[in-house]
C-alpha positions in Angstrom: -3.4 -16.4 -9.6 -1.8 -18.5 -7.0 1.5 -18.0 -5.0 3.9 -20.5 -4.4 6.9 -21.3 -2.4 9.6 -24.5 -2.6 12.3 -24.8 -0.1 15.7 -25.8 -1.0 15.4 -29.0 -2.9 12.1 -29.2 -3.3 9.9 -29.7 -6.4 6.1 -29.6 -7.0 5.1 -33.2 -6.1 3.8 -34.0 -9.6 3.8 -33.0 -13.2 0.3 -31.6 -14.7 -0.8 -30.0 -17.8 -4.0 -27.9 -18.5 -6.3 -28.5 -21.3 -7.6 -24.9 -21.9 -5.5 -22.8 -19.6 -1.9 -21.6 -20.1 0.2 -20.8 -17.1 2.6 -17.8 -16.8 5.2 -18.3 -13.8 6.9 -15.2 -12.4 9.9 -16.0 -10.3 10.3 -13.3 -7.3 13.4 -15.1 -5.2 15.4 -18.0 -5.4 16.6 -20.1 -8.2 15.8 -23.4 -9.9 15.2 -25.4 -12.5 12.0 -25.5 -14.8 11.1 -28.7 -16.9 8.4 -28.3 -19.9 7.8 -31.8 -21.7 11.3 -32.9 -22.0 13.4 -29.6 -22.1 14.6 -28.6 -18.6 16.0 -24.8 -18.3 17.3 -22.7 -15.4 15.0 -20.2 -13.9 16.1 -17.3 -11.2 14.4 -14.1 -9.6 13.0 -12.1 -12.7 12.6 -15.4 -14.8 9.1 -15.4 -16.4 8.2 -18.7 -17.8 4.9 -19.2 -20.2 3.5 -22.8 -20.5 1.1 -23.8 -22.9 -1.9 -26.1 -22.9 -1.0 -29.7 -23.6 2.4 -29.3 -22.3 3.8 -31.1 -18.8 5.2 -28.9 -16.3 7.2 -28.8 -13.2 10.0 -26.8 -10.7 12.5 -27.5 -8.7 14.1 -24.7 -6.2 17.8 -25.5 -6.7 18.9 -22.6 -4.5 19.9 -22.6 -0.6 17.0 -20.5 0.0 13.2 -21.0 -0.7 12.2 -19.9 -4.2 8.9 -17.9 -4.3 6.8 -17.5 -7.5 3.5 -16.4 -8.9 1.5 -18.5 -11.1 -1.3 -16.7 -13.4 -3.5 -19.1 -15.3 -5.8 -17.7 -18.0 -7.6 -19.5 -20.8 -5.1 -19.8 -23.7 -5.7 -17.2 -26.5 -8.3 -15.3 -24.3 -6.2 -12.0 -24.9 -8.5 -10.2 -27.4 -6.3 -6.8 -26.8 -3.5 -5.7 -24.9 -2.9 -1.9 -23.2 -2.3 -0.1 -27.1 -5.7 -1.7 -28.3 -7.8 -1.9 -25.2 -7.0 1.2 -23.6 -8.0 4.8 -23.8 -7.1 7.9 -22.1 -9.3 9.5 -20.0 -9.7 13.0 -18.1 -9.5 12.9 -14.3 -8.0 15.4 -11.9 -4.4 14.1 -10.4 -4.8 13.7 -6.7 -1.9 11.7 -6.5 
């Protein structure tokens, strides 16, 4: 998991792709443009973008204020279960 900030007009200085890991970008503030291979689309606060392995990616801040984002990287296809199949209800005193 990484945290990034791009200033107005700034982009990541390189395209890159991963052989085994997918990336999930969550835009926390600002707005910009995202490119995956030859597809370009707008992103803004609240956008979530998943990029599969073998795809070139890059992003650019197009807002006047900085664009901040979180990038979560994980091995593609590694999620063996999700909340409904991997969780179990437990018994514990609630102290909240």
